[in-house]
One Martini backbone bead per residue (centre of mass of N, CA, C, O) as a GRO file, in nm:
protein
  428
    1MET     BB    1  -1.678  -1.102   1.585
    2LEU     BB    2  -1.658  -1.202   1.248
    3SER     BB    3  -1.542  -1.542   1.200
    4LEU     BB    4  -1.447  -1.758   0.964
    5LEU     BB    5  -1.203  -1.859   1.163
    6LYS     BB    6  -1.239  -2.106   1.394
    7VAL     BB    7  -0.999  -2.085   1.600
    8PRO     BB    8  -0.825  -2.294   1.771
    9LEU     BB    9  -0.609  -2.322   2.027
   10LEU     BB   10  -0.380  -2.455   1.873
   11LEU     BB   11  -0.362  -2.247   1.636
   12GLY     BB   12  -0.312  -2.013   1.821
   13ALA     BB   13  -0.041  -2.103   1.928
   14LEU     BB   14   0.097  -2.116   1.663
   15ILE     BB   15   0.076  -1.819   1.581
   16GLY     BB   16   0.229  -1.711   1.829
   17GLY     BB   17   0.491  -1.856   1.745
   18LEU     BB   18   0.507  -1.700   1.452
   19VAL     BB   19   0.524  -1.400   1.523
   20HIS     BB   20   0.857  -1.433   1.608
   21ALA     BB   21   1.020  -1.584   1.403
   22ALA     BB   22   1.195  -1.346   1.273
   23THR     BB   23   1.372  -1.326   1.573
   24THR     BB   24   1.528  -1.629   1.603
   25GLY     BB   25   1.721  -1.683   1.331
   26LYS     BB   26   1.532  -1.852   1.087
   27LEU     BB   27   1.565  -1.681   0.857
   28PRO     BB   28   1.590  -1.652   0.548
   29LYS     BB   29   1.792  -1.555   0.330
   30GLY     BB   30   1.709  -1.203   0.260
   31PHE     BB   31   1.506  -1.137   0.464
   32ALA     BB   32   1.278  -0.921   0.587
   33THR     BB   33   1.264  -0.728   0.886
   34GLN     BB   34   1.183  -0.665   1.254
   35LYS     BB   35   1.351  -0.461   1.515
   36SER     BB   36   1.311  -0.239   1.739
   37GLY     BB   37   1.183  -0.030   1.496
   38ARG     BB   38   1.359  -0.186   1.263
   39PHE     BB   39   1.496  -0.267   0.974
   40GLU     BB   40   1.604  -0.597   0.838
   41VAL     BB   41   1.890  -0.775   0.681
   42ASP     BB   42   2.076  -1.009   0.796
   43GLY     BB   43   2.113  -0.824   1.070
   44LYS     BB   44   2.093  -0.552   0.895
   45PRO     BB   45   2.019  -0.242   0.843
   46LEU     BB   46   1.714  -0.093   0.690
   47SER     BB   47   1.715   0.203   0.510
   48PHE     BB   48   1.467   0.385   0.309
   49VAL     BB   49   1.394   0.450  -0.024
   50GLY     BB   50   1.111   0.443  -0.223
   51ALA     BB   51   0.840   0.310  -0.425
   52ASN     BB   52   0.563   0.366  -0.648
   53SER     BB   53   0.430   0.092  -0.890
   54TYR     BB   54   0.150  -0.028  -1.016
   55TRP     BB   55   0.234  -0.058  -1.339
   56LEU     BB   56   0.466  -0.274  -1.356
   57PRO     BB   57   0.282  -0.544  -1.430
   58LEU     BB   58   0.157  -0.385  -1.694
   59LEU     BB   59   0.388  -0.443  -1.849
   60THR     BB   60   0.461  -0.618  -2.165
   61THR     BB   61   0.772  -0.590  -2.126
   62GLN     BB   62   1.088  -0.691  -2.012
   63ASP     BB   63   1.247  -0.446  -2.077
   64ASP     BB   64   1.074  -0.228  -1.920
   65VAL     BB   65   1.128  -0.364  -1.644
   66HIS     BB   66   1.433  -0.324  -1.648
   67ARG     BB   67   1.447  -0.038  -1.684
   68THR     BB   68   1.280   0.055  -1.434
   69PHE     BB   69   1.474  -0.079  -1.232
   70LYS     BB   70   1.729   0.072  -1.311
   71GLU     BB   71   1.624   0.356  -1.241
   72MET     BB   72   1.573   0.291  -0.948
   73GLN     BB   73   1.864   0.206  -0.870
   74ASP     BB   74   1.999   0.479  -0.943
   75ALA     BB   75   1.806   0.627  -0.713
   76GLY     BB   76   1.807   0.422  -0.447
   77VAL     BB   77   1.607   0.200  -0.461
   78LYS     BB   78   1.475  -0.073  -0.232
   79VAL     BB   79   1.148  -0.029  -0.237
   80VAL     BB   80   0.852  -0.168  -0.383
   81ARG     BB   81   0.528  -0.077  -0.460
   82THR     BB   82   0.251  -0.305  -0.555
   83TRP     BB   83   0.032  -0.478  -0.737
   84GLY     BB   84  -0.133  -0.805  -0.653
   85PHE     BB   85  -0.373  -0.689  -0.851
   86ASN     BB   86  -0.612  -0.776  -1.112
   87ALA     BB   87  -0.950  -0.720  -1.203
   88ILE     BB   88  -1.220  -0.852  -1.403
   89ASN     BB   89  -1.470  -0.860  -1.593
   90GLY     BB   90  -1.599  -1.058  -1.837
   91SER     BB   91  -1.679  -0.806  -2.027
   92GLU     BB   92  -1.348  -0.732  -2.045
   93LEU     BB   93  -1.185  -0.947  -2.178
   94GLU     BB   94  -1.159  -0.880  -2.478
   95GLY     BB   95  -1.029  -0.611  -2.438
   96ALA     BB   96  -0.780  -0.721  -2.279
   97LEU     BB   97  -0.668  -0.904  -2.509
   98GLN     BB   98  -0.627  -0.671  -2.708
   99SER     BB   99  -0.451  -0.468  -2.513
  100GLY     BB  100  -0.266  -0.636  -2.292
  101LEU     BB  101  -0.396  -0.662  -2.016
  102THR     BB  102  -0.336  -0.714  -1.694
  103TYR     BB  103  -0.462  -1.021  -1.539
  104TYR     BB  104  -0.595  -1.242  -1.251
  105GLN     BB  105  -0.913  -1.183  -1.252
  106VAL     BB  106  -1.241  -1.334  -1.325
  107TRP     BB  107  -1.570  -1.220  -1.339
  108ASN     BB  108  -1.898  -1.421  -1.362
  109SER     BB  109  -1.940  -1.471  -1.049
  110SER     BB  110  -1.879  -1.581  -0.721
  111GLU     BB  111  -1.650  -1.702  -0.891
  112TRP     BB  112  -1.337  -1.671  -0.959
  113THR     BB  113  -1.079  -1.661  -1.211
  114LEU     BB  114  -0.765  -1.767  -1.285
  115ASN     BB  115  -0.468  -1.587  -1.416
  116ASP     BB  116  -0.153  -1.792  -1.489
  117GLY     BB  117  -0.049  -1.657  -1.734
  118ALA     BB  118   0.102  -1.443  -1.973
  119GLN     BB  119  -0.130  -1.211  -1.886
  120GLY     BB  120  -0.064  -1.261  -1.580
  121LEU     BB  121   0.121  -1.404  -1.336
  122GLU     BB  122   0.374  -1.410  -1.527
  123ARG     BB  123   0.427  -1.103  -1.481
  124LEU     BB  124   0.467  -1.100  -1.170
  125ASP     BB  125   0.692  -1.291  -1.164
  126PHE     BB  126   0.899  -1.135  -1.317
  127VAL     BB  127   0.903  -0.901  -1.109
  128VAL     BB  128   0.992  -1.063  -0.864
  129ASN     BB  129   1.251  -1.195  -0.992
  130THR     BB  130   1.394  -0.916  -1.087
  131ALA     BB  131   1.431  -0.733  -0.842
  132GLY     BB  132   1.694  -0.875  -0.719
  133ASP     BB  133   1.885  -0.778  -0.949
  134TYR     BB  134   1.849  -0.458  -0.806
  135GLY     BB  135   1.812  -0.469  -0.489
  136ILE     BB  136   1.488  -0.527  -0.475
  137LYS     BB  137   1.182  -0.496  -0.298
  138LEU     BB  138   0.843  -0.603  -0.229
  139ILE     BB  139   0.522  -0.472  -0.205
  140LEU     BB  140   0.213  -0.670  -0.181
  141ALA     BB  141  -0.110  -0.604  -0.276
  142PHE     BB  142  -0.426  -0.752  -0.279
  143THR     BB  143  -0.617  -0.495  -0.256
  144ASN     BB  144  -0.880  -0.260  -0.315
  145ASN     BB  145  -1.085  -0.012  -0.202
  146TRP     BB  146  -1.113   0.059  -0.485
  147VAL     BB  147  -1.214   0.003  -0.825
  148GLY     BB  148  -0.922   0.007  -0.919
  149TYR     BB  149  -0.838  -0.287  -1.055
  150GLY     BB  150  -1.023  -0.465  -0.879
  151GLY     BB  151  -1.175  -0.431  -0.606
  152ALA     BB  152  -1.393  -0.480  -0.340
  153GLU     BB  153  -1.645  -0.434  -0.537
  154LEU     BB  154  -1.637  -0.706  -0.682
  155TYR     BB  155  -1.710  -0.879  -0.442
  156ILE     BB  156  -1.974  -0.741  -0.368
  157ASP     BB  157  -2.135  -0.772  -0.637
  158TRP     BB  158  -2.087  -1.090  -0.680
  159ILE     BB  159  -2.176  -1.184  -0.374
  160ALA     BB  160  -2.382  -0.972  -0.232
  161GLY     BB  161  -2.475  -0.745  -0.412
  162ALA     BB  162  -2.690  -0.527  -0.453
  163GLY     BB  163  -2.726  -0.264  -0.199
  164ASN     BB  164  -2.453  -0.258  -0.066
  165THR     BB  165  -2.211  -0.185   0.128
  166HIS     BB  166  -1.874  -0.166   0.166
  167ASP     BB  167  -1.826  -0.306   0.457
  168VAL     BB  168  -1.896  -0.610   0.373
  169PHE     BB  169  -1.616  -0.697   0.301
  170TYR     BB  170  -1.534  -0.732   0.625
  171SER     BB  171  -1.805  -0.950   0.705
  172ASP     BB  172  -1.849  -1.142   0.481
  173PRO     BB  173  -1.779  -1.468   0.465
  174ARG     BB  174  -1.769  -1.502   0.163
  175ILE     BB  175  -1.566  -1.265   0.097
  176VAL     BB  176  -1.346  -1.364   0.287
  177ALA     BB  177  -1.300  -1.641   0.140
  178SER     BB  178  -1.223  -1.510  -0.136
  179TYR     BB  179  -0.995  -1.341  -0.046
  180GLN     BB  180  -0.823  -1.581   0.088
  181ARG     BB  181  -0.791  -1.734  -0.187
  182TYR     BB  182  -0.602  -1.523  -0.302
  183VAL     BB  183  -0.396  -1.485  -0.105
  184LYS     BB  184  -0.302  -1.779  -0.114
  185THR     BB  185  -0.200  -1.770  -0.402
  186ILE     BB  186   0.022  -1.558  -0.364
  187VAL     BB  187   0.181  -1.655  -0.125
  188ASN     BB  188   0.248  -1.942  -0.225
  189ARG     BB  189   0.406  -1.826  -0.482
  190TYR     BB  190   0.623  -1.619  -0.289
  191LYS     BB  191   0.727  -1.724   0.003
  192SER     BB  192   1.036  -1.796  -0.086
  193SER     BB  193   1.099  -1.491  -0.151
  194PRO     BB  194   1.324  -1.235  -0.082
  195ASN     BB  195   1.171  -1.005  -0.270
  196ILE     BB  196   0.982  -1.000  -0.046
  197PHE     BB  197   0.905  -0.767   0.201
  198ALA     BB  198   0.568  -0.757   0.196
  199TRP     BB  199   0.249  -0.782   0.293
  200GLU     BB  200  -0.070  -0.637   0.177
  201MET     BB  201  -0.403  -0.621   0.241
  202MET     BB  202  -0.467  -0.313   0.165
  203ASN     BB  203  -0.569  -0.039  -0.012
  204GLU     BB  204  -0.717   0.194   0.183
  205ALA     BB  205  -0.887   0.114   0.415
  206ARG     BB  206  -1.252   0.150   0.446
  207CYS     BB  207  -1.585   0.206   0.503
  208LEU     BB  208  -1.544   0.352   0.237
  209GLY     BB  209  -1.583   0.388  -0.115
  210ASP     BB  210  -1.764   0.388  -0.395
  211LEU     BB  211  -1.923   0.313  -0.171
  212PRO     BB  212  -2.087   0.332   0.106
  213ALA     BB  213  -2.137   0.334   0.434
  214GLY     BB  214  -2.232   0.164   0.719
  215PRO     BB  215  -2.336   0.081   1.047
  216ASN     BB  216  -2.100  -0.137   1.089
  217CYS     BB  217  -1.885   0.124   1.019
  218VAL     BB  218  -1.823   0.290   1.295
  219PRO     BB  219  -1.734   0.451   1.556
  220GLY     BB  220  -1.635   0.152   1.771
  221THR     BB  221  -1.649  -0.121   1.591
  222GLU     BB  222  -1.376  -0.220   1.472
  223LEU     BB  223  -1.388  -0.368   1.183
  224ILE     BB  224  -1.103  -0.326   1.054
  225THR     BB  225  -0.933  -0.424   1.293
  226LYS     BB  226  -1.044  -0.712   1.287
  227TRP     BB  227  -0.968  -0.765   0.997
  228TYR     BB  228  -0.667  -0.733   1.027
  229LYS     BB  229  -0.633  -0.964   1.232
  230GLU     BB  230  -0.764  -1.203   1.073
  231GLN     BB  231  -0.566  -1.170   0.817
  232SER     BB  232  -0.293  -1.178   0.947
  233ASP     BB  233  -0.332  -1.457   1.084
  234PHE     BB  234  -0.366  -1.602   0.818
  235ILE     BB  235  -0.100  -1.532   0.677
  236ARG     BB  236   0.081  -1.658   0.893
  237THR     BB  237  -0.009  -1.953   0.829
  238LEU     BB  238   0.136  -1.940   0.552
  239ASP     BB  239   0.359  -1.727   0.667
  240PRO     BB  240   0.636  -1.694   0.896
  241PHE     BB  241   0.835  -1.453   0.761
  242HIS     BB  242   0.683  -1.238   0.636
  243MET     BB  243   0.579  -0.937   0.632
  244ILE     BB  244   0.306  -0.741   0.762
  245THR     BB  245   0.038  -0.524   0.650
  246THR     BB  246  -0.210  -0.293   0.567
  247GLY     BB  247  -0.220  -0.005   0.378
  248GLY     BB  248  -0.300   0.235   0.530
  249GLU     BB  249  -0.361   0.586   0.593
  250GLY     BB  250  -0.359   0.658   0.918
  251HIS     BB  251  -0.602   0.672   1.075
  252PHE     BB  252  -0.766   0.783   1.359
  253PHE     BB  253  -0.883   0.729   1.708
  254LYS     BB  254  -0.976   0.996   1.906
  255LYS     BB  255  -1.201   0.947   2.152
  256ASN     BB  256  -1.118   1.205   2.361
  257GLN     BB  257  -1.113   1.388   2.093
  258ASN     BB  258  -1.203   1.694   1.945
  259ILE     BB  259  -1.109   1.702   1.625
  260GLY     BB  260  -1.086   2.020   1.417
  261TYR     BB  261  -1.277   2.265   1.236
  262TRP     BB  262  -1.354   2.585   1.104
  263GLN     BB  263  -1.657   2.643   0.905
  264ASN     BB  264  -1.855   2.888   0.869
  265GLY     BB  265  -1.901   2.861   1.207
  266VAL     BB  266  -1.844   2.561   1.197
  267PHE     BB  267  -1.775   2.260   1.351
  268VAL     BB  268  -1.547   2.007   1.223
  269SER     BB  269  -1.501   1.691   1.216
  270ASP     BB  270  -1.220   1.492   1.173
  271TYR     BB  271  -1.174   1.216   0.965
  272ASN     BB  272  -0.860   1.159   1.058
  273PHE     BB  273  -0.963   1.128   1.395
  274ASN     BB  274  -1.282   1.000   1.441
  275GLY     BB  275  -1.319   0.690   1.296
  276GLN     BB  276  -1.487   0.711   1.020
  277ALA     BB  277  -1.298   0.522   0.840
  278GLY     BB  278  -1.215   0.258   1.063
  279GLU     BB  279  -0.952   0.332   1.185
  280ASP     BB  280  -0.664   0.251   1.429
  281PHE     BB  281  -0.352   0.298   1.442
  282ASP     BB  282  -0.266   0.260   1.728
  283GLU     BB  283  -0.390  -0.036   1.754
  284GLU     BB  284  -0.287  -0.185   1.503
  285LEU     BB  285   0.022  -0.187   1.581
  286PHE     BB  286  -0.049  -0.412   1.826
  287LEU     BB  287  -0.066  -0.635   1.633
  288ASP     BB  288   0.100  -0.911   1.614
  289ASN     BB  289   0.096  -0.931   1.259
  290ILE     BB  290   0.201  -0.637   1.266
  291ASP     BB  291   0.507  -0.500   1.173
  292PHE     BB  292   0.404  -0.232   1.036
  293GLY     BB  293   0.345   0.099   0.947
  294THR     BB  294   0.097   0.287   0.756
  295TYR     BB  295   0.089   0.595   0.551
  296HIS     BB  296  -0.073   0.882   0.426
  297LEU     BB  297  -0.033   1.202   0.219
  298TYR     BB  298  -0.310   1.452   0.124
  299PRO     BB  299  -0.394   1.761   0.205
  300GLN     BB  300  -0.462   1.908  -0.061
  301SER     BB  301  -0.719   1.695  -0.103
  302TRP     BB  302  -0.845   1.687   0.198
  303TYR     BB  303  -0.830   2.037   0.226
  304PRO     BB  304  -0.974   2.248   0.022
  305GLN     BB  305  -1.146   2.427   0.228
  306LEU     BB  306  -0.853   2.543   0.368
  307ASP     BB  307  -0.684   2.591   0.085
  308PHE     BB  308  -0.633   2.937   0.114
  309PRO     BB  309  -0.597   3.253   0.090
  310GLY     BB  310  -0.549   3.341   0.432
  311SER     BB  311  -0.514   3.095   0.569
  312ASN     BB  312  -0.412   2.902   0.857
  313PHE     BB  313  -0.358   2.683   0.652
  314THR     BB  314  -0.106   2.435   0.587
  315VAL     BB  315   0.021   2.182   0.411
  316LYS     BB  316   0.301   2.156   0.542
  317ASP     BB  317   0.218   2.159   0.850
  318TRP     BB  318   0.017   1.926   0.837
  319GLY     BB  319   0.227   1.718   0.752
  320LEU     BB  320   0.416   1.734   1.000
  321LEU     BB  321   0.204   1.637   1.198
  322TRP     BB  322   0.146   1.360   1.069
  323ILE     BB  323   0.439   1.254   1.091
  324GLN     BB  324   0.471   1.274   1.404
  325MET     BB  325   0.236   1.111   1.498
  326HIS     BB  326   0.337   0.838   1.366
  327ALA     BB  327   0.610   0.821   1.505
  328ASP     BB  328   0.499   0.815   1.788
  329SER     BB  329   0.327   0.553   1.758
  330ALA     BB  330   0.568   0.370   1.667
  331LYS     BB  331   0.727   0.402   1.929
  332ARG     BB  332   0.517   0.286   2.121
  333ALA     BB  333   0.529  -0.004   1.953
  334ASN     BB  334   0.806  -0.074   1.833
  335LYS     BB  335   0.767   0.010   1.521
  336PRO     BB  336   0.780   0.055   1.211
  337VAL     BB  337   0.756   0.321   0.947
  338ILE     BB  338   0.567   0.420   0.652
  339LEU     BB  339   0.573   0.661   0.413
  340GLU     BB  340   0.389   0.520   0.149
  341GLU     BB  341   0.217   0.798   0.080
  342PHE     BB  342   0.281   1.094  -0.123
  343GLY     BB  343   0.130   1.427  -0.238
  344LEU     BB  344   0.174   1.671  -0.491
  345THR     BB  345   0.081   1.932  -0.686
  346GLY     BB  346   0.301   2.105  -0.834
  347LEU     BB  347   0.620   2.179  -0.860
  348GLN     BB  348   0.648   2.399  -0.641
  349ASN     BB  349   0.523   2.223  -0.405
  350LYS     BB  350   0.735   2.022  -0.403
  351THR     BB  351   1.004   2.183  -0.381
  352GLU     BB  352   0.890   2.326  -0.090
  353ILE     BB  353   0.784   2.080   0.080
  354TYR     BB  354   0.924   1.803   0.074
  355PRO     BB  355   1.189   1.861   0.233
  356ASP     BB  356   1.043   1.868   0.504
  357TRP     BB  357   0.916   1.599   0.510
  358VAL     BB  358   1.174   1.433   0.469
  359ASP     BB  359   1.342   1.545   0.708
  360LEU     BB  360   1.143   1.434   0.931
  361ALA     BB  361   1.146   1.140   0.839
  362LEU     BB  362   1.445   1.108   0.897
  363GLN     BB  363   1.452   1.194   1.201
  364THR     BB  364   1.215   0.959   1.257
  365HIS     BB  365   1.290   0.682   1.108
  366HIS     BB  366   1.178   0.657   0.823
  367ALA     BB  367   1.019   0.530   0.559
  368ILE     BB  368   1.022   0.632   0.195
  369MET     BB  369   0.718   0.666  -0.027
  370PRO     BB  370   0.640   0.805  -0.291
  371TRP     BB  371   0.398   0.948  -0.503
  372GLN     BB  372   0.524   0.853  -0.802
  373PHE     BB  373   0.696   0.683  -1.004
  374GLY     BB  374   0.901   0.792  -1.297
  375ALA     BB  375   0.936   0.678  -1.614
  376LEU     BB  376   1.169   0.654  -1.885
  377GLY     BB  377   1.194   0.504  -2.208
  378LEU     BB  378   0.970   0.351  -2.296
  379LYS     BB  379   0.901   0.105  -2.580
  380GLU     BB  380   0.629   0.011  -2.590
  381ASP     BB  381   0.442   0.101  -2.851
  382GLY     BB  382   0.642   0.341  -2.889
  383GLY     BB  383   0.552   0.476  -2.586
  384ASN     BB  384   0.238   0.428  -2.660
  385ARG     BB  385  -0.015   0.354  -2.419
  386LEU     BB  386  -0.308   0.225  -2.319
  387ILE     BB  387  -0.422   0.069  -2.027
  388LYS     BB  388  -0.627   0.232  -1.826
  389TYR     BB  389  -0.835   0.458  -1.831
  390ALA     BB  390  -0.587   0.720  -1.802
  391ASP     BB  391  -0.371   0.519  -1.831
  392ALA     BB  392  -0.041   0.602  -1.968
  393LEU     BB  393   0.176   0.599  -2.216
  394ILE     BB  394   0.396   0.893  -2.299
  395ASN     BB  395   0.663   0.920  -2.461
  396GLY     BB  396   0.786   0.689  -2.241
  397ALA     BB  397   0.605   0.768  -2.007
  398SER     BB  398   0.469   0.707  -1.733
  399PRO     BB  399   0.215   0.742  -1.548
  400ASN     BB  400   0.025   1.053  -1.480
  401ASP     BB  401  -0.154   1.215  -1.195
  402GLY     BB  402   0.062   1.458  -1.081
  403TYR     BB  403   0.280   1.295  -0.896
  404ALA     BB  404   0.494   1.228  -1.060
  405ILE     BB  405   0.853   1.141  -1.073
  406TYR     BB  406   1.106   1.263  -1.273
  407GLN     BB  407   1.444   1.282  -1.372
  408ASN     BB  408   1.391   1.584  -1.522
  409GLN     BB  409   1.313   1.673  -1.222
  410THR     BB  410   1.555   1.755  -1.045
  411ALA     BB  411   1.463   1.899  -0.784
  412VAL     BB  412   1.293   1.662  -0.695
  413TRP     BB  413   1.465   1.411  -0.736
  414ASN     BB  414   1.700   1.506  -0.537
  415ILE     BB  415   1.546   1.466  -0.271
  416PHE     BB  416   1.546   1.142  -0.291
  417THR     BB  417   1.848   1.084  -0.355
  418ASP     BB  418   1.961   1.210  -0.105
  419ALA     BB  419   1.789   1.043   0.095
  420ALA     BB  420   1.904   0.765   0.013
  421LYS     BB  421   2.186   0.828   0.110
  422VAL     BB  422   2.116   0.848   0.409
  423GLN     BB  423   1.996   0.562   0.433
  424ALA     BB  424   2.251   0.410   0.338
  425SER     BB  425   2.428   0.500   0.582
  426ARG     BB  426   2.220   0.323   0.787
  427SER     BB  427   2.306   0.076   0.649
  428GLY     BB  428   2.457  -0.249   0.595
   0.00000   0.00000   0.00000
């Protein structure tokens, strides 16, 4: 393992002592924790339906932030996952200033510059501080596996340089140090807040991103697992109380099982099970400072080659298998698990398949967070504003990538509001 922090034995003992600090009764009031496979707040169980809203800190008016949180509260949402990152190249700065884009890091060299002003972290401050007014806690992700909103490959481009593979993000000591500098900035800013549910190391860490993977991140190298351990141990030295999770998609590494499918007479090893992604969900759950598991579910886009009329593959059944497998893994580790992202395109697909997925998640005591929350009635710029890429407010509606769920889609909306009522009945 290539470790940036040559942690001495004394610090290692300290980390070990902090691992279970949240179960000693010394947690600050209102902090979420986990115990025996369940989430708790102030000693009372917390089961929840949550929401994903990466765009929440990108809103430019406080009124729209309040409006969104109120709509979430009315829907029974208890935990919201959002991006604690948004980085830009220096060449984008002028456009960001003109458009009002929220940004926290500016890259002009191998050292990024922090924006903690009114168009930067002050917006995230408002989101964090306001969440509690609506009974909502936040999962904050520190960076993105993908290029969107300034993910891992900005670190790679500016520090390691052109020609590198995506996986150097996890192994280059200079990149690890830069990532940790940002993590420290965010954790120290909010570590006293009970409105933080958990820290999330990365959205969807994989060996590959928008850049290809290299030979140092192949099945068996455990590069990402080691990175998860190193970074979660580092975060724990900064914050003994808030929970920590991976943000991973939940890929397995079934070392002794050749899981796959036949296509055109050829057996294809399945990326979700063969370790090629770099994750090992079963092993990661047993890391000392990983408090709960996360996984994502998009079989419609993961298996387009199998999802056709007459095929014996069904999106619904594959999703049920994926949910059950992660529930079983979490039970073995005695830790909670969140179905943290899932989505289908097409209104009929949502109404026909989501109920079965949600029902199994409820049966297996998951927390449930569909991708993504859709807000209506946003007012900034008259309700029409291009944020970045194709992400935009249109007629007062928050960005829609085909997965967004809005209140006026009653049949789909009610699936989650009904589930939220079930989860509320299980909570203290």
